[in-house]
C-alpha positions in Angstrom: -41.4 -13.2 -3.3 -38.9 -15.2 -5.5 -35.6 -13.2 -5.8 -34.2 -12.5 -9.3 -32.1 -15.4 -10.5 -28.7 -15.0 -12.1 -26.4 -17.7 -13.6 -22.7 -17.5 -13.2 -20.2 -19.4 -15.3 -16.5 -19.3 -14.5 -14.2 -18.9 -17.5 -10.8 -20.3 -18.0 -7.8 -17.9 -17.5 -6.3 -16.3 -20.5 -3.1 -18.2 -19.9 -2.7 -21.5 -18.2 0.6 -20.5 -16.7 -0.9 -17.6 -14.8 0.0 -13.9 -14.8 -3.3 -12.4 -15.9 -4.4 -11.7 -12.3 -8.0 -11.9 -13.3 -11.0 -14.0 -12.4 -13.1 -14.2 -15.6 -16.9 -14.8 -15.4 -20.1 -14.7 -17.4 -23.1 -13.5 -15.5 -26.3 -14.1 -17.5 -24.1 -14.5 -20.5 -22.4 -11.1 -20.0 -18.6 -11.0 -19.4 -17.4 -9.8 -15.9 -13.8 -9.5 -14.8 -12.4 -9.3 -11.2 -8.8 -8.2 -10.9 -7.1 -9.7 -7.9 -3.4 -9.1 -6.9 -1.8 -10.0 -3.6 1.5 -8.5 -2.9 4.5 -8.9 -0.5 4.3 -12.6 0.3 7.3 -14.6 -0.7 7.0 -17.5 -3.2 8.1 -20.1 -0.6 5.2 -19.3 1.7 2.7 -19.5 -1.1 4.1 -22.8 -2.4 3.1 -24.4 0.9 -0.6 -23.5 0.5 -3.0 -26.4 -0.1 -5.1 -26.6 -3.3 -8.3 -25.8 -1.5 -6.8 -22.5 -0.3 -6.5 -21.4 -3.9 -10.0 -22.7 -4.6 -11.3 -20.7 -1.6 -9.6 -17.5 -2.9 -11.2 -17.9 -6.3 -14.6 -18.7 -4.8 -14.3 -15.5 -2.7 -13.4 -13.5 -5.9 -16.4 -14.9 -7.8 -18.8 -14.1 -4.9 -17.4 -10.5 -4.7 -17.7 -10.2 -8.5 -21.3 -11.4 -8.5 -22.2 -9.1 -5.7 -20.7 -6.1 -7.4 -21.9 -6.8 -10.9 -25.6 -7.2 -10.3 -27.6 -4.2 -9.0 -29.9 -4.5 -6.0 -32.2 -2.0 -7.4 -30.5 1.3 -6.7 -30.7 3.7 -3.7 -34.3 4.7 -4.4 -36.3 1.9 -2.9 -39.4 2.4 -5.1 -40.6 -1.2 -4.9 -39.7 -2.0 -1.3 -36.5 -3.8 -2.2 -37.9 -6.2 -4.8 -34.4 -6.6 -6.2 -32.6 -6.4 -2.9 -32.3 -10.2 -2.5 -30.7 -12.0 -5.3 -30.2 -15.7 -6.2 -26.9 -16.7 -7.9 -26.5 -20.1 -9.5 -22.7 -20.7 -9.7 -20.9 -23.2 -11.9 -17.5 -23.4 -10.3 -14.4 -25.5 -11.4 -12.1 -26.2 -8.5 -8.9 -28.2 -7.8 -10.2 -30.2 -4.8 -13.7 -31.1 -6.0 -14.1 -34.0 -3.6 -13.8 -31.5 -0.7 -16.0 -28.7 -2.1 -18.8 -31.1 -3.2 -19.3 -32.4 0.3 -22.8 -31.5 1.5 -21.6 -30.1 4.9 -19.0 -27.9 3.2 -21.4 -26.5 0.6 -24.1 -25.9 3.1 -21.8 -24.0 5.5 -20.5 -21.9 2.6 -24.0 -21.1 1.3 -25.5 -20.4 4.8 -22.6 -18.0 5.6 -23.1 -16.0 2.4 -26.8 -15.9 3.0 -26.4 -14.4 6.5 -23.7 -12.0 5.4 -25.3 -10.7 2.1 -29.0 -11.6 2.2 -28.4 -13.4 -1.2 -28.8 -17.0 -2.0 -25.7 -18.6 -3.6 -26.1 -22.1 -5.0 -22.8 -23.8 -6.0 -22.2 -26.6 -8.4 -18.5 -27.7 -8.3 -16.7 -29.4 -11.2 -13.1 -30.5 -11.5 -10.5 -28.1 -13.0 -8.9 -29.3 -16.2 -5.5 -28.1 -15.2 -5.4 -28.3 -11.4 -1.6 -27.7 -11.1 -1.7 -24.5 -13.2 -2.7 -21.0 -12.1 -1.5 -21.5 -8.5 0.4 -18.2 -8.4 -1.3 -16.0 -10.9 -2.8 -13.7 -8.2 0.5 -13.2 -6.3 3.2 -10.5 -6.8 6.0 -12.1 -4.9 8.4 -10.3 -2.6 12.0 -11.2 -2.1 12.6 -14.3 0.0 12.7 -13.6 3.7 12.7 -15.6 6.9 10.4 -13.1 8.6 7.3 -14.7 10.1 4.2 -13.0 11.5 2.9 -13.7 15.0 -0.5 -12.1 14.2 -2.5 -11.4 11.0 -4.7 -8.3 11.1 -7.0 -6.8 8.5 -5.9 -3.3 7.9 -8.2 -0.8 6.3 -6.5 2.5 7.0 -9.3 3.5 9.4 -9.1 4.5 13.0 -10.1 1.1 14.4 -7.7 -1.0 12.4 -4.9 1.4 13.1 -5.6 1.3 16.9 -5.7 -2.5 16.7 -2.3 -2.7 15.0 -0.9 -0.2 17.4 -2.0 -2.2 20.5 -0.8 -5.5 19.1 2.7 -4.1 18.4 3.2 -1.6 21.3 1.4 -3.5 24.1 1.6 -7.2 23.0 5.0 -6.9 21.2 3.7 -9.0 18.4 5.0 -9.1 14.8 2.0 -8.3 12.7 1.1 -8.9 9.1 -1.3 -6.1 8.0 -3.5 -7.4 5.2 -5.0 -4.4 3.3 -7.7 -4.5 0.6 -8.2 -1.6 -1.7 -10.2 -1.0 -4.8 -9.8 2.8 -5.0 -6.4 4.3 -5.7 -7.0 6.9 -3.0 -6.9 4.4 -0.2 -3.7 2.5 -1.1 -1.3 5.4 -0.2 -3.2 5.9 3.1 -2.5 2.3 4.1 1.1 2.5 2.9 1.7 5.7 4.9 0.2 4.3 8.1 2.4 1.2 7.7 5.5 3.4 7.3 4.5 5.3 10.5 4.3 2.1 12.4 7.7 1.0 11.1 9.1 4.4 11.9 8.1 4.1 15.6 8.6 0.4 16.2 11.0 -0.8 13.5 10.6 -3.0 10.4 10.8 -6.3 12.3 7.4 -5.7 14.0 5.4 -5.0 10.9 4.8 -6.2 7.3 2.2 -4.9 4.9 0.4 -7.3 2.5 -1.6 -5.1 0.1 -4.3 -6.7 -1.9 -5.9 -5.0 -4.9 -9.4 -6.1 -5.9 -11.1 -4.3 -8.7 -14.0 -4.9 -11.1 -12.7 -4.7 -14.7 -14.1 -2.3 -17.3 -17.7 -1.2 -16.5 -18.7 -4.3 -14.5 -19.4 -2.5 -11.2 -23.2 -2.1 -10.8 -23.7 -2.4 -7.1 -21.8 -0.4 -4.4 -23.1 -1.9 -1.1 -20.6 -4.8 -1.3 -22.2 -6.8 1.5 -20.1 -9.9 0.6 -16.8 -8.0 0.7 -16.0 -9.1 4.3 -16.1 -12.7 3.1 -13.3 -11.8 0.6 -11.4 -9.9 3.4 -11.7 -12.9 5.7 -10.5 -15.3 3.0 -7.5 -13.0 2.2 -6.6 -12.9 5.9 -7.0 -16.6 6.4 -4.8 -17.5 3.4 -2.1 -15.1 4.6 -2.3 -16.6 8.1 -2.1 -20.1 6.6 1.0 -19.0 4.7 2.6 -17.8 8.0 1.4 -21.0 9.8 -1.0 -19.1 12.0 -4.6 -19.9 12.7 -6.1 -16.6 13.8 -7.1 -13.5 11.9 -8.5 -10.3 13.5 -10.8 -7.6 12.3 -10.6 -4.5 14.5 -13.9 -2.6 14.7 -15.7 -1.0 17.6 -18.7 -2.9 19.0 -21.3 -0.3 18.2 -20.5 -0.6 14.5 -20.1 -4.3 14.7 -23.5 -4.8 16.2 -25.0 -2.2 13.8 -28.5 -2.4 15.3 -30.8 -1.4 12.4 -31.5 2.2 13.3 -27.8 3.1 13.8 -27.1 3.5 10.1 -30.6 4.6 9.1 -31.2 1.6 7.0 -34.2 -0.6 6.4 -34.1 -4.2 7.5 -31.5 -6.2 5.6 -29.6 -3.1 4.4 -27.7 -3.0 7.7 -24.2 -4.3 7.1 -22.9 -7.4 8.9 -19.2 -7.1 8.2 -17.9 -7.8 11.7 -21.1 -8.9 13.4 -20.4 -11.6 16.0 -22.5 -14.1 14.1 -20.6 -13.4 10.9 -17.3 -14.0 12.6 -18.6 -17.2 14.2 -19.8 -18.4 10.8 -16.4 -17.6 9.2 -14.6 -19.5 12.0 -16.9 -22.5 11.6 -16.6 -22.6 7.8 -12.8 -22.1 7.8 -12.5 -25.0 10.3 -13.6 -27.2 7.4 -11.2 -25.6 4.9 -8.0 -25.4 6.9 -6.6 -28.5 8.6 -5.7 -26.7 11.8 -8.8 -24.4 11.8 -8.9 -20.7 11.5 -10.3 -18.3 14.2 -11.7 -15.0 12.9 -12.3 -12.5 15.8 -12.7 -8.8 16.7 -10.6 -7.7 19.7 -12.3 -4.3 19.8 -15.9 -5.5 20.1 -16.3 -4.2 23.7 -14.9 -0.7 22.8 -16.7 2.4 21.6 -15.3 4.7 18.9 -14.2 7.1 21.7 -12.4 4.3 23.4 -10.6 3.5 20.1 -9.4 7.1 19.7 -8.2 7.3 23.3 -6.2 4.1 22.7 -4.3 5.7 19.8 -3.7 8.8 22.0 -2.5 6.6 25.0 0.0 4.9 22.8 1.5 8.1 21.5 0.4 8.2 17.9 -1.9 11.2 18.0 -0.1 12.9 15.1 -1.2 10.1 12.8 -4.9 10.2 13.5 -5.3 12.8 10.7 -3.7 10.2 8.2 -6.4 7.6 8.9 -9.6 7.5 6.8 -13.2 6.8 7.9 -15.3 8.2 5.1 -17.7 5.9 3.1 -17.7 8.2 0.1 -14.1 7.3 -1.0 -14.6 8.1 -4.7 -15.5 11.8 -4.1 -12.6 12.5 -1.7 -10.4 15.4 -2.6 -7.0 16.5 -1.3 -8.7 19.3 0.6 -11.7 17.3 1.9 -10.7 13.7 2.7 -13.9 13.2 4.6 -17.4 14.1 3.4 -18.7 14.8 6.9 -22.2 13.6 5.8 -22.0 9.8 6.1 -22.6 8.0 9.4 -18.9 7.0 9.5 -17.7 10.6 9.3 -20.3 11.7 11.9 -19.2 8.8 14.3 -15.6 9.7 13.9 -16.1 13.4 14.6 -18.2 12.8 17.7 -15.5 10.5 19.0 -12.8 13.1 18.5 -14.9 15.7 20.3 -15.7 13.3 23.1 -12.0 12.4 23.5 -10.9 16.0 23.4 -8.6 15.3 20.4 -10.0 17.5 17.7 -6.6 19.2 17.3 -5.4 16.0 15.7 -8.3 15.7 13.3 -8.6 19.1 11.5 -12.2 20.2 10.8 -11.1 21.5 7.4 -10.6 17.9 6.3 -14.4 17.5 6.3 -16.5 18.9 3.5 -19.4 19.3 5.9 -18.4 20.3 9.4 -20.2 18.4 12.1 -21.8 21.3 13.9 -21.1 24.5 11.8 -22.2 23.6 8.3 -25.7 23.2 6.8 -26.9 19.7 5.7 -28.9 20.5 2.6 -30.2 17.0 1.6 -33.1 15.4 3.3 -31.1 12.1 3.7 -28.1 14.0 5.1 -30.3 15.7 7.7 -31.9 12.4 8.7 -28.6 10.6 9.0 -27.2 13.2 11.4 -30.4 13.6 13.4 -30.9 9.8 13.7 -27.4 9.3 14.9 -27.9 11.7 17.8 -31.4 10.4 18.6 -30.3 6.8 18.6 -27.3 7.5 20.8 -29.6 9.2 23.3 -31.9 6.2 23.3 -28.9 4.0 24.0 -27.6 6.1 26.8 -30.1 4.9 29.5 -31.2 1.6 27.9 -31.4 -1.4 30.3 -30.7 -4.9 29.1 -34.4 -5.7 29.3 -35.4 -2.7 27.2 -32.6 -3.4 24.7 -33.9 -6.9 24.1 -37.5 -5.7 23.7 -36.8 -2.7 21.5 -34.0 -4.2 19.4 -34.6 -7.9 19.2 -31.9 -8.1 16.5 -29.4 -7.8 19.3 -30.1 -11.5 20.1 -28.5 -12.4 16.8 -25.2 -11.3 18.5 -25.8 -12.5 22.1 -25.5 -16.2 21.3 -22.2 -15.7 19.5 -20.1 -14.1 22.2 -17.9 -15.9 24.8 -20.2 -15.2 27.7 -23.5 -16.6 29.0 -26.5 -14.9 27.2 -27.6 -12.8 30.1 -24.1 -11.6 30.8 -23.5 -10.8 27.1 -26.7 -8.8 26.9 -25.8 -6.8 30.0 -22.3 -6.1 28.6 -23.8 -5.0 25.3 -26.2 -2.6 27.1 -23.2 -1.1 28.9 -21.4 -0.7 25.6 -24.3 1.2 24.1 -24.8 3.2 27.3 -21.2 4.4 27.1 -21.6 5.3 23.4 -24.8 7.2 24.1 -23.3 9.1 27.0 -20.3 10.1 24.8 -22.6 11.5 22.1 -24.9 13.2 24.6 -21.9 14.8 26.3 -20.8 16.3 23.1 -24.3 17.7 22.4 -24.5 19.2 25.9 -21.1 20.8 25.6 -22.1 22.3 22.2 -25.3 23.9 23.5 -23.5 25.0 26.7 -21.1 27.0 24.5 -23.5 28.4 22.0 -27.3 28.8 21.6 -28.8 26.6 19.0 -30.2 29.5 17.0 -26.6 30.9 16.5 -25.8 27.9 14.2 -26.6 28.1 10.5 -30.0 27.0 9.2 -29.8 23.3 8.4 -26.9 22.5 10.7 -27.0 19.6 13.1 -27.4 21.7 16.3 -30.1 23.8 14.6 -31.9 20.8 13.3 -31.7 19.1 16.7 -32.9 22.2 18.5 -35.9 22.5 16.1 -36.9 18.9 16.7 -36.6 19.3 20.5 -38.6 22.5 20.4 -41.4 21.0 18.3 -41.6 18.0 20.7 -41.8 20.4 23.6 -44.5 22.6 22.0 -46.5 19.5 21.1 -46.5 18.5 24.8 -47.6 21.9 26.1 -51.0 23.2 24.9 -51.2 26.8 23.9 -53.9 28.4 26.0 -53.6 31.9 24.5 -54.4 31.1 20.9 -55.3 27.8 19.3 -53.1 26.8 16.4 -54.4 27.8 13.0 -55.5 25.5 11.4 -56.4 23.4 14.4 -54.7 20.1 14.7 -57.0 17.1 14.9 -57.2 15.5 18.3 -55.3 12.2 18.7 -57.5 9.2 18.3 -57.8 6.7 21.2 -56.8 3.4 19.8 -57.7 0.5 22.1 -56.0 -2.8 21.6 -57.4 -6.1 22.7 -54.7 -8.6 21.9 -56.6 -11.7 23.1 -59.5 -11.0 20.7 -57.2 -9.4 18.1 -59.6 -6.4 18.2 -59.0 -2.7 17.5 -61.4 0.0 18.6 -60.8 3.7 17.5 -62.5 6.4 19.5 -65.3 4.0 20.3 -66.6 4.5 16.8 -64.6 2.1 14.6 -64.2 -1.5 15.6 -62.8 -4.4 13.8 -61.1 -7.7 14.8 -59.3 -10.7 13.5 -58.4 -9.3 10.1 -55.2 -8.2 8.4 -55.5 -4.6 9.4 -56.1 -5.5 13.1 -52.9 -7.6 13.1 -50.9 -4.8 11.5 -52.1 -2.2 14.0 -51.5 -4.5 17.0 -47.9 -4.9 16.0 -47.5 -1.1 15.6 -49.4 -0.4 18.8 -47.0 -2.6 20.7 -44.1 -0.6 19.3 -45.9 2.7 20.3 -46.2 1.5 23.9 -42.5 0.7 23.9 -41.8 4.4 23.0 -44.0 5.4 25.9 -42.2 3.0 28.3 -38.9 4.5 27.4 -40.1 8.0 28.1 -39.2 9.2 24.6 -40.7 12.4 23.1 -43.4 11.4 20.7 -41.5 12.3 17.6 -38.7 10.0 18.7 -40.9 6.9 19.1 -39.2 4.0 17.3 -40.0 2.6 13.9 -40.3 -1.1 13.1 -38.2 -2.0 10.1 -40.0 -3.4 7.1 -38.2 -6.8 7.3 -39.0 -7.2 11.0 -42.6 -6.2 10.5 -43.0 -8.6 7.6 -41.6 -11.4 9.7 -44.0 -10.6 12.6 -46.9 -10.7 10.2 -45.6 -13.8 8.6 -45.4 -12.1 5.2 -43.0 -13.5 2.6 -41.4 -10.2 1.5 -41.2 -6.4 2.0 -43.3 -6.1 -1.2 -46.1 -8.1 0.5 -45.8 -5.8 3.5 -46.1 -2.7 1.3 -49.3 -4.1 -0.2 -50.6 -4.9 3.3 -50.0 -1.4 4.5 -51.7 0.1 1.4 -54.7 -2.0 1.9 -54.8 -1.2 5.6 -54.8 2.6 4.8 -57.6 2.1 2.3 -59.6 0.1 4.8 -59.2 2.7 7.5 -60.2 5.5 5.2 -63.4 3.5 4.4 -64.2 2.7 8.0 -63.6 6.3 9.1 -65.9 7.6 6.3 -68.7 5.2 7.2 -68.4 6.2 10.9 -68.7 10.0 10.3 -64.9 10.6 10.8 -62.6 12.5 8.5 -61.7 9.9 5.8 -58.2 11.4 5.2 -57.2 11.1 8.9 -57.8 7.3 8.7 -55.1 7.0 6.0 -52.6 8.9 8.2 -52.6 6.6 11.2 -49.7 4.5 9.8 -46.6 6.5 9.2 -43.5 5.2 7.3 -40.0 6.5 6.7 -38.1 5.0 3.8 -35.0 4.8 5.9 -36.4 3.5 9.2 -39.7 1.6 8.6 -43.2 1.9 10.0 -44.9 3.2 13.2 -48.2 4.6 14.3 -48.2 8.4 13.7 -47.2 9.7 17.2 -49.3 12.9 16.8 -52.4 11.0 15.6 -53.0 8.3 18.1 -52.9 7.4 21.8 -52.8 3.7 22.4 -54.5 2.0 25.3 -54.1 -1.7 25.9 -57.2 -3.6 27.2 -56.1 -5.6 30.2 -57.1 -9.3 30.0 -59.3 -10.8 32.6 
């Protein structure tokens, strides 16, 4: 499927001498503005930056503006993500055209953005008319100072970035520049206050704050996923590092979030974020090696930590009292003074589990969460699924071996080749990371149920929902001899799979081979057997994400997959009817969840694989 195409034209600044702090665009002939202001660097540092650094900053702002100004189709995926992937044709004037027009540079830029965002950017570079102008329009200069940073860190105001800054200062005795991006006014004071806390403990010579404001002007904001935002972050960090004559920038984020294996955030296929994914950081490093003469390493020192490890690090370094001042919630715009965390998003759930696992909940007051992790009802279907899936996935990770990890989550291989270890070693270390995360979450759930019975929690709360799911799975596994259920549940169909002949046989009554439906069922049957091999309860058998399933079937898009599934259901209903089986049951063999993907309905089939001679 060809993605929607959008044309971007960069407009000249309102003043040639700078000062308007805005990147002005036209996207499909509609005006879009991106306000960009970088504070607290001194003019002498900025004066030493090369032209291509300013070009890079404007390119990043244009990419961010395009990403934010063009909708991906909204949260209701009614057409299987038809608008999710986009194509942007960008006409970009630059100061150093000879550099940006090089095929190797353009290719690296476009490939990096493709991996990060799922969008195709195609750049055409032209020469700026006034290359000496506009060099400082985005900077709000600080007083001249001889202070120099030893390290440049991206500082969001969350637990992970705070722990990273704390370790660099307290343990490594580094002077750090904290580069903070904010678009919402509620986050800026959080970042400032945490910076003041670090100064208060270690002194001003160890820490400087470089706040960066990036905002869409007027009503330009149409898309909130911001998948390209980390490219802008990395550029801001790299330019700051270049100004301080450093060649390393660090994002600090725990490895479970960095990997973000697709089920972790309950997203379909490409919706999983790749902000600090190992391949993203490798691509940034490779691209910046072209831009900056001495190269620029972009890394994540916390990759081998879990969220619980991160929280314990803050405690170990004596900054417990400032945990409550950090922010993790994804729903920034709906924060209130009373509830600074929504308690519903995966970030809030992850944070609260880590606090419970580390035994530090007294430093993270529950009243700060609009929905308490254990004691409040989750009324929305999506809210319930986010919380339940978080726990289920963690329990899957707890005992996962490297071999099962590779087979069940092949996306992990996207990371393995971009770590500083041999592939087999990296896979083992990732499995250990996920084991520790799973054990941490499972321990919290065990402690919760040891202290209270599940039925004592409110209807719709996480413990109650989880208890209900476990009870249903148990009842499904134990036949009721006293009284059959009313109405009786249909018996599971025996689905035999002959992969060599590409043949499917259902209850010895329906047979077909070497057609589109057979190929689809073979893929889903393989996934079903994976769930059995992991010893999972049937209701926890894994889903295969739409993007992965489409790739396995060599389909061009999620939309093509959706049509394939619809035709398969229709075909199965027809074959069931002609074989004397219940037609409706044929259409129920393939189950899908809008947030997780496709699988064989675990209560409708039993898969048997025909062994090859």
